[in-house]
Each structure stands twice: as C-alpha cells, then as structure tokens.
Backbone as CSV, one residue per row, in Angstrom:
resi,resn,N_x,N_y,N_z,CA_x,CA_y,CA_z,C_x,C_y,C_z
1,MET,2.413,-12.804,-8.799,1.509,-11.687,-8.852,0.081,-12.198,-8.751
2,THR,-0.384,-12.356,-7.548,-1.725,-12.874,-7.368,-2.606,-11.831,-6.731
3,HIS,-3.881,-11.879,-7.038,-4.872,-11.008,-6.440,-5.718,-11.880,-5.529
4,GLN,-5.890,-11.449,-4.310,-6.659,-12.228,-3.352,-7.687,-11.337,-2.701
5,GLN,-8.893,-11.878,-2.505,-9.938,-11.069,-1.901,-9.655,-10.811,-0.430
6,LEU,-9.231,-11.801,0.296,-8.956,-11.626,1.712,-7.473,-11.750,1.973
7,ALA,-7.003,-10.969,2.892,-5.585,-10.998,3.248,-5.329,-12.202,4.134
8,ASP,-4.571,-13.159,3.634,-4.286,-14.348,4.414,-3.086,-14.152,5.327
9,GLU,-2.248,-13.155,5.067,-1.093,-12.882,5.906,-1.068,-11.406,6.256
10,THR,-2.177,-10.874,6.733,-2.262,-9.438,6.938,-1.157,-8.924,7.831
11,LYS,-1.009,-9.460,9.001,-0.016,-8.947,9.934,0.614,-10.122,10.681
12,PRO,1.532,-10.811,10.027,2.126,-11.975,10.661,2.965,-11.575,11.866
13,PRO,2.882,-12.346,12.956,3.725,-12.032,14.110,5.170,-12.368,13.788
14,HIS,6.020,-11.380,13.783,7.427,-11.587,13.482,8.209,-10.497,14.181
15,ALA,9.303,-10.844,14.797,10.065,-9.895,15.599,10.607,-8.737,14.785
16,SER,10.897,-8.943,13.502,11.524,-7.877,12.724,10.531,-7.049,11.918
17,VAL,9.232,-7.202,12.160,8.238,-6.422,11.446,8.245,-4.986,11.968
18,ARG,8.293,-4.039,11.046,8.179,-2.619,11.394,6.893,-2.105,10.786
19,GLN,6.229,-1.221,11.497,4.933,-0.734,11.039,4.824,0.770,11.231
20,LEU,4.165,1.406,10.276,3.844,2.819,10.366,2.431,2.986,9.826
21,THR,1.581,3.692,10.561,0.219,3.957,10.121,-0.070,5.437,10.287
22,LEU,-0.585,6.054,9.216,-0.940,7.473,9.232,-2.230,7.687,8.456
23,ARG,-2.936,8.751,8.800,-4.146,9.139,8.083,-3.843,10.346,7.202
24,PHE,-4.499,10.365,6.040,-4.342,11.451,5.081,-5.718,11.923,4.630
25,SER,-5.794,13.188,4.257,-7.055,13.711,3.738,-7.391,13.013,2.427
26,GLY,-8.658,12.806,2.196,-9.112,12.144,0.980,-9.093,13.097,-0.202
27,THR,-7.888,13.572,-0.539,-7.688,14.551,-1.611,-6.481,14.137,-2.457
28,ARG,-6.277,14.813,-3.575,-5.078,14.575,-4.396,-3.822,14.854,-3.580
29,ARG,-3.864,15.928,-2.802,-2.711,16.277,-1.965,-2.434,15.163,-0.951
30,GLY,-3.485,14.616,-0.353,-3.305,13.512,0.588,-2.664,12.303,-0.073
31,ALA,-3.087,12.004,-1.297,-2.506,10.875,-2.034,-1.038,11.126,-2.354
32,ARG,-0.704,12.349,-2.756,0.698,12.705,-3.039,1.564,12.580,-1.791
33,LEU,1.050,13.092,-0.670,1.808,13.009,0.583,2.004,11.560,1.017
34,ALA,0.989,10.733,0.831,1.094,9.312,1.187,2.207,8.644,0.384
35,ARG,2.260,8.928,-0.915,3.305,8.342,-1.769,4.682,8.786,-1.306
36,ARG,4.846,10.068,-1.083,6.154,10.585,-0.664,6.585,10.001,0.681
37,LEU,5.658,9.945,1.619,5.995,9.404,2.932,6.345,7.923,2.841
38,ALA,5.603,7.167,2.026,5.863,5.734,1.894,7.276,5.488,1.368
39,VAL,7.679,6.233,0.357,9.020,6.051,-0.206,10.082,6.486,0.797
40,GLN,9.857,7.606,1.456,10.830,8.073,2.451,10.996,7.050,3.577
41,GLN,9.880,6.528,4.083,9.966,5.547,5.162,10.631,4.263,4.680
42,PHE,10.285,3.830,3.485,10.884,2.624,2.910,12.402,2.763,2.805
43,THR,12.871,3.905,2.292,14.322,4.081,2.137,15.021,4.176,3.497
44,GLU,14.354,4.774,4.474,14.945,4.822,5.817,15.025,3.433,6.433
45,TRP,13.982,2.648,6.284,13.964,1.298,6.854,14.976,0.386,6.188
46,THR,15.114,0.477,4.874,15.922,-0.504,4.140,17.330,-0.033,3.806
47,GLY,17.554,1.270,3.771,18.850,1.796,3.350,19.013,1.811,1.843
48,LEU,17.984,1.430,1.110,18.039,1.462,-0.350,17.897,2.902,-0.833
49,PRO,18.512,3.244,-1.956,18.395,4.618,-2.467,16.977,4.921,-2.947
50,TYR,16.663,6.194,-2.916,15.349,6.679,-3.328,15.033,6.304,-4.770
51,ASP,16.064,6.209,-5.619,15.828,5.893,-7.030,16.024,4.405,-7.357
52,SER,16.041,3.541,-6.338,16.162,2.097,-6.593,14.861,1.558,-7.184
53,ASP,14.941,0.417,-7.836,13.749,-0.207,-8.415,12.714,-0.505,-7.337
54,GLN,13.175,-0.960,-6.170,12.255,-1.283,-5.083,11.521,-0.039,-4.594
55,ALA,12.237,1.085,-4.440,11.603,2.327,-3.992,10.624,2.845,-5.044
56,ARG,10.970,2.682,-6.299,10.056,3.103,-7.370,8.778,2.267,-7.356
57,ALA,8.912,0.978,-7.090,7.730,0.115,-6.999,6.848,0.544,-5.825
58,VAL,7.459,0.860,-4.686,6.699,1.342,-3.530,5.981,2.639,-3.889
59,ALA,6.659,3.550,-4.574,6.055,4.824,-4.969,4.861,4.604,-5.886
60,LEU,5.026,3.772,-6.893,3.963,3.552,-7.856,2.763,2.876,-7.209
61,VAL,3.008,1.829,-6.438,1.909,1.094,-5.806,1.177,1.986,-4.812
62,THR,1.912,2.709,-3.990,1.274,3.600,-3.021,0.469,4.684,-3.726
63,ALA,1.040,5.261,-4.779,0.332,6.312,-5.522,-0.990,5.799,-6.080
64,GLU,-0.983,4.620,-6.645,-2.214,4.076,-7.232,-3.248,3.736,-6.171
65,LEU,-2.825,3.099,-5.082,-3.781,2.739,-4.033,-4.352,3.988,-3.360
66,ALA,-3.491,4.971,-3.088,-3.961,6.202,-2.454,-4.864,6.994,-3.394
67,SER,-4.514,7.042,-4.658,-5.335,7.738,-5.644,-6.719,7.097,-5.744
68,ASN,-6.752,5.777,-5.773,-8.040,5.081,-5.810,-8.848,5.354,-4.547
69,ALA,-8.174,5.458,-3.404,-8.881,5.715,-2.149,-9.603,7.059,-2.203
70,PHE,-8.949,8.090,-2.731,-9.636,9.387,-2.745,-10.611,9.502,-3.916
71,ARG,-10.339,8.836,-5.041,-11.242,8.946,-6.188,-12.482,8.074,-6.053
72,HIS,-12.298,6.858,-5.561,-13.394,5.895,-5.561,-13.826,5.458,-4.169
73,GLY,-13.011,5.728,-3.166,-13.308,5.171,-1.850,-13.541,6.175,-0.752
74,SER,-13.668,7.441,-1.102,-13.830,8.400,-0.011,-15.204,9.027,-0.011
75,LEU,-15.640,9.335,1.166,-16.852,10.113,1.365,-16.401,11.523,1.732
76,PRO,-17.203,12.526,1.430,-16.790,13.900,1.757,-16.399,14.036,3.232
77,GLY,-15.252,14.653,3.451,-14.784,14.891,4.805,-14.138,13.697,5.488
78,ARG,-13.962,12.587,4.793,-13.382,11.390,5.393,-11.961,11.181,4.885
79,ASP,-11.091,10.731,5.770,-9.693,10.485,5.442,-9.512,9.051,4.954
80,PHE,-8.317,8.760,4.464,-7.919,7.375,4.223,-6.687,7.098,5.074
81,ARG,-6.444,5.843,5.324,-5.339,5.432,6.186,-4.319,4.650,5.374
82,LEU,-3.053,4.993,5.567,-1.939,4.280,4.948,-1.207,3.525,6.043
83,THR,-0.995,2.237,5.830,-0.200,1.429,6.744,0.911,0.780,5.947
84,LEU,2.128,0.916,6.442,3.295,0.257,5.854,3.790,-0.781,6.831
85,LEU,4.006,-1.985,6.343,4.558,-3.067,7.149,5.813,-3.570,6.456
86,LEU,6.955,-3.414,7.104,8.190,-3.929,6.540,8.428,-5.314,7.118
87,LEU,8.420,-6.294,6.251,8.622,-7.689,6.615,10.016,-8.105,6.159
88,PRO,10.491,-9.276,6.531,11.867,-9.661,6.199,12.221,-9.622,4.707
89,ASP,11.265,-9.866,3.814,11.592,-9.908,2.387,10.699,-9.035,1.520
90,ARG,9.801,-8.264,2.144,8.857,-7.466,1.366,8.295,-6.329,2.219
91,ILE,7.659,-5.396,1.545,6.912,-4.346,2.234,5.455,-4.486,1.827
92,ARG,4.608,-4.377,2.798,3.166,-4.446,2.565,2.615,-3.033,2.701
93,ILE,1.901,-2.604,1.680,1.290,-1.286,1.633,-0.217,-1.496,1.728
94,GLU,-0.828,-0.917,2.747,-2.270,-1.047,2.932,-2.891,0.338,2.907
95,VAL,-3.965,0.499,2.142,-4.710,1.742,2.110,-6.157,1.408,2.461
96,THR,-6.631,2.032,3.533,-7.982,1.779,4.028,-8.835,3.015,3.763
97,ASP,-9.998,2.790,3.129,-10.904,3.893,2.834,-12.274,3.630,3.434
98,THR,-13.223,4.536,3.167,-14.528,4.504,3.824,-15.659,4.034,2.918
99,ARG,-15.334,3.292,1.892,-16.371,2.802,0.979,-16.252,1.288,0.797
100,PRO,-16.672,0.501,1.788,-16.535,-0.953,1.665,-17.392,-1.563,0.560
101,GLU,-18.428,-0.846,0.130,-19.297,-1.373,-0.926,-18.684,-1.207,-2.313
102,ARG,-17.625,-0.397,-2.444,-16.983,-0.164,-3.739,-15.696,-0.974,-3.798
103,LEU,-15.834,-2.217,-4.217,-14.695,-3.138,-4.268,-13.889,-2.911,-5.547
104,PRO,-12.597,-3.237,-5.493,-11.780,-3.103,-6.712,-12.342,-3.978,-7.827
105,PRO,-12.420,-3.445,-9.038,-12.929,-4.236,-10.161,-11.888,-5.265,-10.600
106,PRO,-12.325,-6.267,-11.349,-11.347,-7.206,-11.909,-10.359,-6.458,-12.803
107,VAL,-9.119,-6.895,-12.775,-8.078,-6.245,-13.567,-8.090,-6.843,-14.966
108,THR,-8.297,-5.955,-15.948,-8.287,-6.387,-17.339,-7.454,-5.398,-18.144
109,PRO,-6.775,-5.867,-19.176,-6.011,-4.947,-20.019,-6.926,-3.891,-20.633
110,ARG,-6.398,-2.675,-20.784,-7.158,-1.556,-21.339,-6.575,-1.168,-22.692
111,PRO,-7.409,-0.616,-23.572,-6.890,-0.125,-24.856,-5.852,0.973,-24.629
112,ALA,-4.898,1.060,-25.518,-3.795,2.011,-25.386,-4.252,3.459,-25.415
113,ASP,-5.385,3.745,-26.026,-5.831,5.135,-26.128,-6.631,5.613,-24.908
114,GLU,-6.914,4.754,-23.943,-7.611,5.184,-22.729,-6.623,5.883,-21.809
115,THR,-7.087,6.957,-21.199,-6.196,7.744,-20.344,-6.360,7.433,-18.864
116,SER,-7.295,6.603,-18.491,-7.454,6.239,-17.082,-7.917,4.797,-16.987
117,GLY,-7.968,4.288,-15.761,-8.450,2.933,-15.554,-7.372,1.869,-15.549
118,ARG,-6.103,2.275,-15.535,-5.015,1.287,-15.553,-4.320,1.136,-14.210
119,GLY,-4.804,1.806,-13.172,-4.121,1.808,-11.878,-3.898,0.433,-11.287
120,LEU,-4.949,-0.370,-11.207,-4.788,-1.703,-10.621,-3.994,-2.630,-11.528
121,LEU,-4.007,-2.366,-12.820,-3.161,-3.128,-13.737,-1.691,-2.868,-13.410
122,LEU,-1.351,-1.606,-13.106,0.014,-1.272,-12.690,0.349,-1.902,-11.341
123,VAL,-0.588,-1.854,-10.416,-0.360,-2.487,-9.112,-0.072,-3.966,-9.316
124,GLN,-0.867,-4.616,-10.135,-0.654,-6.039,-10.407,0.717,-6.301,-11.014
125,ALA,1.168,-5.400,-11.876,2.465,-5.575,-12.536,3.635,-5.380,-11.568
126,TYR,3.519,-4.453,-10.626,4.639,-4.132,-9.744,4.596,-4.858,-8.408
127,ALA,3.452,-5.362,-8.018,3.318,-6.032,-6.725,3.544,-7.532,-6.864
128,HIS,4.115,-8.100,-5.828,4.271,-9.546,-5.752,2.892,-10.189,-5.539
129,ARG,2.119,-9.572,-4.654,0.745,-10.002,-4.370,-0.071,-8.760,-4.048
130,TRP,-1.384,-8.837,-4.277,-2.252,-7.753,-3.865,-3.652,-8.287,-3.670
131,GLY,-4.466,-7.525,-2.969,-5.836,-7.935,-2.724,-6.570,-6.895,-1.908
132,TYR,-7.697,-7.309,-1.366,-8.462,-6.392,-0.534,-9.185,-7.180,0.545
133,ALA,-9.596,-6.470,1.571,-10.329,-7.090,2.673,-11.359,-6.090,3.188
134,VAL,-12.546,-6.583,3.446,-13.591,-5.799,4.100,-13.807,-6.465,5.445
135,ARG,-13.410,-5.756,6.510,-13.471,-6.344,7.848,-14.596,-5.783,8.703
136,ASP,-15.223,-4.698,8.230,-16.359,-4.132,8.967,-17.274,-3.418,7.968
137,ALA,-18.352,-2.842,8.464,-19.342,-2.208,7.595,-18.937,-0.812,7.142
138,TYR,-17.784,-0.303,7.617,-17.427,1.083,7.364,-16.170,1.278,6.532
139,THR,-15.354,0.254,6.386,-14.083,0.417,5.689,-13.746,-0.798,4.833
140,LYS,-12.846,-0.565,3.898,-12.206,-1.656,3.167,-10.728,-1.311,3.064
141,THR,-9.901,-2.329,2.985,-8.467,-2.151,2.853,-8.012,-2.825,1.568
142,VAL,-7.334,-2.059,0.736,-6.692,-2.614,-0.459,-5.204,-2.646,-0.139
143,TRP,-4.582,-3.798,-0.356,-3.181,-3.973,0.031,-2.385,-4.546,-1.134
144,ALA,-1.091,-4.292,-1.067,-0.167,-4.850,-2.064,1.177,-5.066,-1.387
145,GLU,1.882,-6.066,-1.831,3.210,-6.366,-1.298,4.227,-6.308,-2.432
146,THR,5.313,-5.590,-2.198,6.423,-5.568,-3.150,7.639,-6.159,-2.462
147,LEU,8.452,-6.852,-3.220,9.621,-7.518,-2.659,10.748,-6.527,-2.421
148,THR,11.508,-6.762,-1.351,12.664,-5.920,-1.047,13.959,-6.629,-1.386
149,HIS,13.879,-7.875,-1.809,15.055,-8.673,-2.152,16.021,-8.769,-0.976
150,GLY,15.459,-8.875,0.230,16.279,-9.073,1.420,17.010,-7.847,1.909
151,HIS,16.698,-6.661,1.397,17.387,-5.441,1.829,16.729,-4.866,3.080
152,VAL,16.697,-5.646,4.134,16.127,-5.185,5.387,17.199,-5.294,6.463
153,PRO,17.725,-4.161,6.954,18.756,-4.203,7.987,18.174,-4.646,9.320
154,PRO,19.010,-4.981,10.286,18.506,-5.365,11.602,17.644,-4.256,12.191
155,HIS,16.737,-4.627,13.065,15.810,-3.673,13.670,16.560,-2.700,14.564
156,THR,16.671,-1.453,14.113,17.346,-0.428,14.907,16.480,0.807,15.069
157,ASP,15.336,0.847,14.432,14.455,2.001,14.496,13.578,1.882,15.736
158,HIS,13.792,2.732,16.704,13.057,2.632,17.956,11.757,3.404,17.900
159,GLN,11.506,4.137,16.824,10.270,4.903,16.712,9.132,4.072,16.145
160,ALA,9.428,3.125,15.310,8.388,2.309,14.700,8.082,1.126,15.603
161,ALA,6.839,1.001,15.991,6.441,-0.087,16.881,6.237,-1.359,16.088
162,PRO,6.612,-2.505,16.652,6.350,-3.763,15.945,4.841,-3.998,15.854
163,CYS,4.461,-4.697,14.817,3.051,-4.983,14.584,2.518,-5.892,15.693
164,PRO,1.346,-5.582,16.268,0.810,-6.442,17.311,0.402,-7.796,16.738
165,ALA,0.557,-8.814,17.524,0.232,-10.177,17.076,-1.235,-10.416,17.076
C-alpha cells in the first residue's frame, strides 16, 4: 500500500489490458454513477460476483476518488473522467478532475468522532497502490490499483479497446 506522487506504471503496454474511459458530471449523482459503472464493468471483465471482496474494493475506491473529484476537484460546469484499466493481476482506477492545484493531502489517521476526511485513508487501506499525477495545467489524475488475485479471463470483450502504448 504505497502512495506515489507520479504514476510510474500509468498505462503499461500489455496485450491483455482492457480500458474504459467515461466522463461524468461533477455532482453527487455523477460520483454514484461512476461507482456503479466501475463495479459493473469490473464484474463483466473478471467474472467475479458483484458482492466479492474485489468488487467491493473497486466500489469503495471508485466512490472515494469520484466523491473527492466533485467535492474538491471540480469547477462549476466541469466534468470528471473515470478510466478503468484491467491489467493481468489488478484493476487501475483513475479519476481526472479540473483542479490540478488542489493535490491530495497527506493521509493521516482521523479521530473517531470526525464524520468526514477519511476518504483517502480508506483508499490507502483498500488499494494495493495509489497516487496522483499532474500532467498539464488543467487537470490532475488520482489513481488507485486494487488486486484481482488473477481473476482475469482471456480477452474476449471486443468493445473495450486495448490501452494505447
């Protein structure tokens, strides 16, 4: 469970990589839809049940990253982007927003009586690795990877394009 500022393996060239990228409104509804779509796509790609530990981790991580995108990373009228990358042993969840100057704060334990501020702590707990990258003056991407424990069937989905090298 490491946090890294820059993505060192953002999109590795690999024949079995599957990718899906969609934009969502920078709203609570957009964050909810992103979570639901991420879990649905994950279960379709892997064949794992919706209530598996891996699918729950994808749901939680996506919910937190998407929620942070609309709460802390959106400008009025701007969307956020969700990208899912299914790799041979993990899924990478990337959420790109429009506030590159608002970087994720350091993750520190919070008192039990606080009702907010634990999102990245949960991401750290459920993700194998996570971090962020600012690649231009207009966006930042916060990403997290959760392990699939090898539950990736052969590439049979003709709708998802492989990630460009």
